[in-house]
C-alpha positions in Angstrom: 0.0 0.0 0.0 0.8 3.6 -0.3 4.4 4.8 -0.3 5.6 1.2 0.4 4.9 0.1 -3.1 6.8 1.3 -6.2 7.4 3.4 -8.0 8.4 5.8 -5.2 10.5 9.1 -5.0 12.9 9.5 -2.0 14.0 12.9 -0.6 16.0 14.2 2.3 17.2 17.5 3.8 16.3 19.8 6.6 13.3 21.8 7.9 13.3 25.0 10.1 10.5 25.4 12.7 9.6 28.8 13.7 6.4 28.7 15.9 5.5 31.2 18.6 5.7 29.0 21.6 4.3 31.3 24.2 0.8 29.8 23.8 2.3 26.5 24.9 2.0 27.7 28.6 -1.3 28.0 30.6 0.2 31.2 32.3 0.1 32.9 28.9 -2.7 31.3 27.0 -6.1 29.7 27.8 -6.9 27.0 25.1 -10.5 26.7 26.2 -11.4 30.3 25.9 -8.9 31.0 23.1 -7.7 34.0 24.8 -4.3 35.3 25.7 -4.0 35.7 29.4 -3.8 39.3 30.2 -4.1 40.2 33.8 -6.4 43.1 34.8 -4.5 46.2 33.9 -1.6 44.3 32.2 -0.6 46.1 28.9 0.5 44.3 25.9 4.0 45.5 26.3 4.2 44.1 29.7 2.8 40.7 28.5 5.5 40.7 25.8 8.1 41.5 28.5 7.0 38.5 30.5 7.2 36.3 27.5 10.8 37.5 27.0 11.7 36.7 30.6 10.3 33.1 30.3 13.0 32.3 27.6 15.2 31.1 30.3 12.6 28.7 31.7 11.9 27.2 28.3 10.0 29.7 26.0 12.4 29.4 23.3 10.8 31.5 20.4 8.6 34.4 21.7 9.1 36.1 18.3 8.3 33.1 16.1 6.2 33.3 12.9 4.9 29.9 12.7 6.6 29.3 9.4 8.2 26.0 8.7 10.5 25.9 5.7 12.5 23.1 4.1 16.0 23.8 3.1 18.7 22.0 1.6 16.2 19.5 0.7 16.3 17.6 -2.6 15.2 14.2 -4.3 17.7 11.7 -3.1 16.8 8.7 -5.2 14.0 6.7 -6.9 13.0 3.2 -6.5 11.1 1.4 -9.4 11.1 -1.9 -7.8 14.6 -3.0 -8.0 16.2 -1.0 -5.3 17.3 2.8 -4.9 18.9 4.2 -8.0 20.6 7.6 -8.2 20.9 8.1 -12.0 17.4 9.1 -12.8 17.4 12.8 -13.9 14.8 13.7 -11.2 17.5 13.0 -8.5 18.9 16.2 -6.9 15.8 18.2 -7.9 15.0 20.7 -5.2 12.1 20.1 -2.8 10.2 23.4 -1.8 7.8 23.5 1.1 6.6 26.3 3.3 3.8 25.7 6.0 2.5 27.2 9.1 3.0 24.9 12.2 0.0 25.1 14.4 -1.1 23.0 17.3 -4.7 22.4 17.7 -4.1 21.6 21.3 -1.1 24.0 22.1 -0.1 22.7 25.6 0.8 19.4 24.1 2.4 17.8 21.1 -0.3 15.4 19.9 -2.0 17.8 17.5 0.6 19.5 15.4 -0.4 20.5 11.8 1.3 22.2 8.9 -1.1 24.4 6.8 0.3 25.1 3.3 -0.7 25.8 -0.2 1.6 23.8 -2.5 4.5 21.5 -2.2 7.0 21.3 -5.2 9.6 18.7 -6.2 11.7 20.2 -9.0 11.4 23.5 -10.9 9.5 24.8 -13.8 11.0 23.8 -17.1 12.5 20.5 -15.5 11.4 17.2 -14.1 9.0 18.1 -11.5 5.9 17.4 -9.3 3.6 20.3 -8.5 1.2 19.3 -5.6 -1.5 21.8 -4.6 -2.8 21.1 -1.2 -5.7 18.7 -0.7 -5.4 18.6 3.0 -2.9 19.8 5.7 0.0 17.7 6.9 -0.6 16.0 10.3 2.0 14.6 12.8 1.7 11.0 14.0 3.6 8.3 15.9 5.8 10.7 17.9 8.9 8.8 19.1 10.0 10.3 22.3 13.1 8.0 22.5 14.6 8.8 19.1 17.8 10.5 20.5 18.0 10.5 24.3 21.5 12.0 24.3 20.0 15.4 23.3 17.3 15.9 26.0 16.4 19.5 24.9 12.7 20.0 24.3 11.7 18.0 21.3 15.4 17.2 20.6 14.8 13.7 21.9 12.0 13.0 19.5 11.2 12.2 15.8 7.7 12.3 14.3 5.9 11.0 11.0 4.4 13.7 8.9 1.9 12.7 6.1 -0.7 14.0 3.7 -2.0 13.1 0.3 -2.6 15.1 -3.0 -5.7 14.2 -5.1 -5.0 13.9 -8.8 -8.3 15.7 -9.5 -7.1 18.9 -7.7 -4.4 20.1 -9.8 -1.7 17.5 -9.2 0.9 17.8 -12.0 3.7 15.7 -13.1 6.2 17.0 -15.8 8.2 13.7 -16.4 10.5 14.8 -19.2 13.3 12.2 -19.3 12.7 10.7 -15.8 11.8 7.1 -15.9 10.5 7.4 -12.3 8.2 10.3 -13.0 6.9 8.6 -16.1 6.1 5.5 -14.0 4.3 7.6 -11.5 2.4 9.5 -14.1 1.3 6.2 -15.8 0.3 4.8 -12.4 -2.0 7.8 -11.8 -4.3 6.7 -14.9 -5.4 3.8 -12.7 -8.9 4.4 -11.4 -7.8 2.8 -8.1 -5.1 5.4 -7.7 -6.4 8.6 -6.1 -3.3 10.7 -6.3 0.1 10.9 -4.4 1.0 10.5 -0.7 3.9 12.2 0.8 5.3 10.9 4.1 8.5 12.2 5.9 10.2 11.8 9.2 11.6 14.7 11.1 14.4 13.9 13.6 17.4 15.3 15.4 15.8 18.6 16.2 18.4 21.3 17.4 17.6 24.3 19.4 19.6 27.5 19.2 21.5 25.9 16.4 23.7 24.0 18.7 24.4 20.4 19.5 26.0 21.3 22.8 23.5 21.2 25.5 26.0 22.9 28.0 25.8 26.0 25.8 22.2 26.5 26.1 21.9 28.7 29.3 24.4 31.2 27.6 22.5 31.0 24.3 19.2 31.7 26.2 20.7 34.7 27.9 22.0 36.0 24.6 18.4 35.7 23.1 16.9 37.6 26.0 19.4 40.5 25.4 18.6 40.6 21.7 14.9 40.5 22.5 15.1 43.4 25.1 17.2 45.4 22.5 14.4 45.6 20.1 13.7 44.5 16.7 12.5 41.2 15.4 14.4 38.2 16.8 13.0 34.9 15.6 14.8 31.7 17.0 13.8 28.7 14.8 14.7 25.2 15.6 16.0 22.8 12.9 15.3 19.2 12.1 16.8 16.6 9.7 14.3 14.9 7.5 14.0 11.9 5.2 10.8 11.4 3.0 9.0 9.3 0.3 6.6 10.2 -2.4 4.2 7.3 -3.5 0.9 6.2 -4.7 -2.2 7.1 -2.9 -4.8 4.3 -3.5 -8.5 4.1 -3.0 -9.2 3.0 0.6 -6.0 4.2 2.0 -5.9 7.0 4.8 -4.7 10.3 3.6 -3.2 11.7 6.8 -1.2 8.8 8.4 0.2 5.3 7.5 -2.5 2.8 6.9 0.0 -0.2 6.3 0.3 -3.1 8.6 1.3 -1.8 12.0 4.2 -3.3 13.9 3.9 -1.6 17.3 6.8 -1.0 19.7 6.9 -3.5 22.5 7.3 -2.9 26.3 9.7 -5.9 26.5 12.6 -4.0 25.2 15.5 -3.7 27.7 17.9 -1.8 25.4 17.4 1.0 22.9 13.8 1.4 22.2 12.7 0.5 18.6 9.6 2.6 17.7 6.5 1.5 15.8 6.9 0.8 12.0 4.7 -0.1 9.1 5.0 -2.9 6.6 3.7 -4.0 3.3 3.7 -7.7 2.2 3.1 -8.5 -1.4 3.5 -11.6 -3.4 7.3 -11.9 -3.2 8.3 -8.8 -1.3 8.2 -7.4 2.4 8.7 -3.6 2.6 9.3 -2.0 6.1 9.1 1.7 6.9 11.8 2.2 9.6 12.2 5.8 9.2 10.8 6.6 12.6 12.0 3.5 14.3 15.8 2.8 15.0 17.1 5.3 17.4 20.6 7.0 17.2 23.5 6.9 19.7 23.9 10.7 19.6 23.6 13.8 17.7 26.1 12.4 15.2 23.3 10.2 14.0 25.0 6.8 14.2 22.3 4.2 14.4 22.0 1.8 17.2 23.6 -1.5 16.4 21.0 -3.9 17.1 22.5 -6.8 15.1 20.7 -8.9 12.6 17.0 -8.3 12.7 14.3 -10.8 11.3 10.7 -10.6 10.5 8.8 -13.7 11.7 5.2 -14.6 11.0 3.4 -15.8 14.0 0.0 -17.6 14.3 -2.4 -15.3 15.8 -4.3 -18.1 17.5 -1.6 -20.3 19.0 1.2 -17.7 19.2 3.6 -20.2 17.5 6.1 -19.2 14.7 4.9 -20.0 11.2 7.9 -18.8 9.1 10.8 -16.3 9.0 10.0 -13.9 6.1 13.6 -12.4 6.0 16.5 -11.2 7.9 18.7 -8.1 7.3 21.9 -6.9 8.9 23.1 -3.6 10.3 24.4 -2.4 6.9 20.7 -2.3 5.7 19.5 0.1 8.6 22.6 2.1 9.6 22.9 5.8 8.9 24.1 5.5 5.3 21.4 3.1 4.5 18.7 5.2 6.3 19.6 8.4 4.4 19.9 6.5 1.2 16.5 4.8 1.3 14.6 7.2 3.6 14.4 4.4 6.3 12.8 1.9 4.0 14.0 -1.6 3.9 12.8 -4.1 1.3 13.3 -8.0 1.6 12.7 -10.6 -0.8 10.2 -13.1 0.3 9.3 -16.6 -0.8 5.6 -16.4 -2.3 4.7 -19.5 -0.3 5.9 -17.8 2.9 4.2 -14.5 1.9 0.9 -16.4 1.5 1.3 -18.0 4.8 2.0 -14.6 6.5 -1.0 -12.9 4.9 -3.2 -13.5 7.9 -0.5 -14.1 10.5 1.0 -11.5 12.9 4.4 -10.1 12.0 7.1 -9.6 14.5 10.5 -7.9 14.3 13.1 -9.7 16.4 16.7 -9.6 17.3 19.1 -12.6 16.9 18.6 -13.4 20.5 14.9 -13.7 20.1 13.9 -10.4 21.6 10.7 -9.1 20.1 11.2 -5.3 19.1 7.9 -4.8 17.2 4.7 -6.9 17.2 1.9 -6.5 14.8 -1.6 -5.2 15.9 -4.0 -6.4 13.3 -6.8 -4.0 13.7 -6.2 -0.2 13.7 -8.9 2.5 13.7 -7.8 5.7 11.9 -9.7 8.9 11.7 -10.3 10.6 8.4 -10.0 14.0 10.1 -7.3 13.9 12.8 -7.9 17.4 13.9 -11.3 19.2 13.7 -12.2 22.7 14.6 -15.8 23.6 15.6 -17.6 26.8 16.6 -19.6 26.6 19.7 -23.2 25.3 18.8 -21.9 23.3 15.8 -21.8 19.5 15.5 -20.1 17.1 12.9 -19.5 13.6 12.0 -16.0 12.2 11.7 -15.5 9.0 9.9 -13.2 6.3 11.3 -11.8 3.7 9.1 -10.8 0.2 10.5 -7.8 -1.5 8.7 -7.2 -5.3 9.2 -3.5 -5.9 8.5 -3.3 -2.8 6.2 -6.6 -3.5 4.2 -10.0 -2.0 4.9 -11.9 -4.2 7.5 -15.4 -5.6 6.7 -18.5 -4.4 8.1 -19.5 -5.2 11.7 -16.3 -4.4 13.5 -16.7 -2.5 16.8 -14.8 0.6 17.6 -14.8 1.8 21.2 -14.4 5.7 21.1 -12.9 6.9 24.3 -13.5 10.5 25.1 -10.4 12.0 26.7 -9.2 15.0 28.7 -7.5 17.6 26.6 -4.1 16.4 27.6 -5.0 12.9 26.3 -4.2 11.3 29.7 -7.7 10.6 31.2 -10.5 8.6 29.8 -13.8 10.4 30.6 -16.3 8.2 29.0 -16.6 5.6 26.2 -19.1 4.6 23.6 -19.2 2.1 20.7 -19.8 2.5 17.0 -19.7 -0.2 14.3 -18.1 -0.3 10.9 -20.2 -0.4 7.7 -19.2 -0.9 4.1 -15.5 -0.1 3.6 -14.7 -0.5 7.3 -16.0 3.1 7.8 -17.9 4.0 11.1 -19.4 7.4 11.9 -18.6 9.2 15.1 -20.9 12.0 15.9 -19.2 15.0 17.7 -20.9 17.8 19.5 -19.2 21.2 20.3 -18.1 21.9 23.8 -20.1 24.4 25.9 -18.0 27.5 26.3 -15.2 26.2 24.2 -12.6 23.6 24.9 -10.4 20.7 23.6 -11.3 17.1 23.5 -9.4 14.1 22.6 -10.8 10.8 21.3 -9.0 7.5 21.4 -10.0 4.8 18.9 -10.0 1.2 20.0 -11.2 -1.5 17.5 -12.4 -5.0 18.2 -14.8 -6.7 20.6 -14.5 -5.9 24.3 -11.0 -4.4 24.0 -8.8 -3.3 26.9 -9.0 0.5 26.9 -5.6 2.2 27.5 -5.5 4.8 30.2 -4.7 7.5 27.6 -2.8 8.3 24.4 0.5 6.7 23.7 1.3 8.0 20.2 3.4 4.8 19.5 0.5 2.6 20.3 -2.8 4.2 20.2 -4.8 6.0 17.4 -6.7 9.2 18.1 -8.2 12.3 17.0 -8.9 15.9 18.5 -11.7 18.3 18.3 -11.4 22.0 19.4 -14.4 24.1 20.1 -14.0 27.8 19.7 -16.4 29.7 22.1 -19.3 31.6 20.5 -18.4 34.9 22.4 -22.0 36.2 21.6 -21.4 39.0 24.1 -18.4 40.3 22.1 -20.4 40.2 18.9 -23.0 42.5 20.5 -20.6 45.2 21.5 -20.6 48.6 19.7 -18.1 48.4 16.8 -15.7 51.1 18.2 -11.9 50.9 18.0 -11.6 50.7 21.7 -13.8 47.5 21.8 -12.2 45.9 18.8 -8.8 46.4 20.1 -9.5 45.4 23.7 -11.6 42.3 22.8 -10.1 41.1 19.6 -6.8 42.4 18.2 -5.0 42.6 21.6 -5.0 39.0 21.9 -2.7 38.6 18.9 -0.8 41.8 19.4 0.3 40.5 22.7 1.1 36.9 21.6 2.5 37.6 18.2 5.2 40.5 18.1 6.1 39.3 14.6 2.9 40.9 13.3 4.6 44.3 13.9 6.5 43.6 10.8 3.4 43.6 8.6 0.6 45.4 10.4 0.4 47.3 13.7 -2.5 45.6 15.4 -2.7 48.5 17.8 -2.9 51.2 15.1 -6.5 52.0 14.2 -5.6 53.8 11.0 -3.5 50.9 9.7 -6.2 48.4 10.6 -8.7 50.4 8.8 -6.5 50.9 5.7 -6.0 47.0 5.5 -9.7 46.2 6.2 -10.3 44.5 2.9 -7.0 42.4 3.2 -7.9 41.5 6.9 -11.4 40.4 5.9 -10.0 38.2 3.2 -7.3 36.6 5.3 -9.8 35.9 8.2 -12.5 34.5 6.1 -13.5 31.0 7.4 -13.4 29.8 3.8 -9.7 30.3 3.8 -9.1 28.2 6.9 -6.8 25.7 5.2 -4.7 28.2 3.4 -1.0 29.3 4.3 -1.9 32.9 4.9 -5.0 32.5 7.0 -5.2 34.7 10.0 -4.8 34.4 12.9 -2.3 31.7 12.1 -3.3 29.9 15.2 -6.8 29.4 14.0 -8.4 30.7 17.3 -10.5 33.7 16.3 -14.0 33.1 17.7 -17.2 33.8 15.8 -18.1 36.7 18.1 -14.7 38.3 17.7 -14.9 38.0 13.9 -18.4 39.6 14.0 -17.1 42.6 16.0 -13.9 43.0 13.8 -16.1 42.8 10.6 -18.6 45.3 12.0 -15.8 47.7 12.6 -14.2 47.2 9.3 -17.5 47.5 7.3 -18.4 50.7 9.4 -15.0 52.1 8.3 -15.8 51.2 4.7 -19.2 53.1 4.9 -17.6 56.1 6.4 -15.0 56.1 3.7 -17.7 55.8 1.1 -19.7 58.9 2.6 -16.6 60.9 2.7 -15.8 60.2 -0.9 -19.4 61.0 -2.0 -19.2 64.3 -0.2 -15.6 65.4 -1.4 -14.5 63.5 -4.5 -10.7 63.6 -4.6 -9.1 65.8 -7.3 -6.3 64.3 -9.4 -3.1 66.0 -8.7 -0.6 65.3 -11.5 2.3 66.8 -9.8 1.7 64.7 -6.7 1.4 61.7 -8.8 4.7 62.3 -10.6 6.4 63.0 -7.3 5.1 59.7 -5.8 7.1 57.9 -8.6 10.3 58.9 -6.9 11.8 58.3 -3.5 11.3 62.0 -2.4 
């Protein structure tokens, strides 16, 4: 399925993360009310100063922009079914991506998203893929044990990012002389192929652009000095990445891997191996280990786990049925990882593959230690992160997969409602799959606003985990923005608009000073049409939507628009009363710097 079949395109490089992280702290932001926490009488400037002072306690980027940009990223290889090759003309083509990193639930890490417009592989006039957004990127399978030698914020972790691009929504492939792109383009003609899936793994995240943890206190102090000195002082973190582009087939999830899931086991006594995904065809087993094998340090040397074998186990008796294949360290070390984007392909005897089709797969070390164990049933949300306005309701479909294929009708799915942090089960309900393994989960908004998690557990009478473990459990989140009807009813004066609407983001997002002074009534009036366009809910998925954090309430928007529309009416009245006279001298001088 998906990127684990061929043809596939491989890429690698780096990405810079530049989010505002002040809203990660309850002392600065209320995720239920969607409000910046301004104490009575506290000014925006005082709030900004407090955010600067919190740098030394972990707030590493008060002046962020939320922009996340790939750099030094390029196509690194192609695989047409006979291994990675480097001589295709598409290899070395640049990869361009700019997105806005936004957490639905900003206090935690389970709901990160990248809002963007287009992803490009290659350049105009050459071999390229142009992929307009169908849906945002979503993070999944956070591995909190990827690099335990760099225990700095998310420096220990890696994460899987995925989205898919529909061929009916502007997806374009200019193959020219690229055999790989020609094969992809040909495959897209199949009615069973919906488009392309892009999956990538971000790892080795560095903060303050240093690998030296001991240098961090000094670098934090330097950042505080720069911030207090004035000007714009963003402080992005940077990750390495490896990725893959492959086919998106009908029935496959768009936002996360739907292949056979080999889950991390608790029995590991050495370095943890994180959850992986696998595809078993007639004569081939393909493993996605891009998020799985940890490193020994920031030098990115892979843990030497020895020879690893994939074994098929009878699900009823627990007895071994067959060994599908074995691979050694040279097939998962750093060089192999970067060459193949963490994908390992093993030849399999067709008879053994047939035997393993309904068996459970395990990844084992030579001494018999089970590192990964397959969980046959997985329930995946079609919409991992959903936003509602208070008073709205929606239905989110959940699709159950049985060893990587859509499950039949009649499979129970327990939906466990969770606290916002994902750590406490509040209540449970059960839905059942229909055709295509799909089940409907009806969601109502939260009164007054708030964040709710939902854990999805398939099967009859399953054991319900205590909460989300991103390596083991599947889940989705819903955020309700409060109605703020009282704000909507306020007189549309500048004082009300600033105090009840714009001051929220003026305090939280100093970066806005570079584009628009949110505390300047004249600037806000002048940019009224632009503000209405950028804050229009119909633009929610776009890169330039405002506010970037997607937390403007309906009441706030109503008051803002009433102010902007009133301004427009005043301008119209003024123009009708005193039509502006053309001044050719003034127009001429305006063409020069003086």
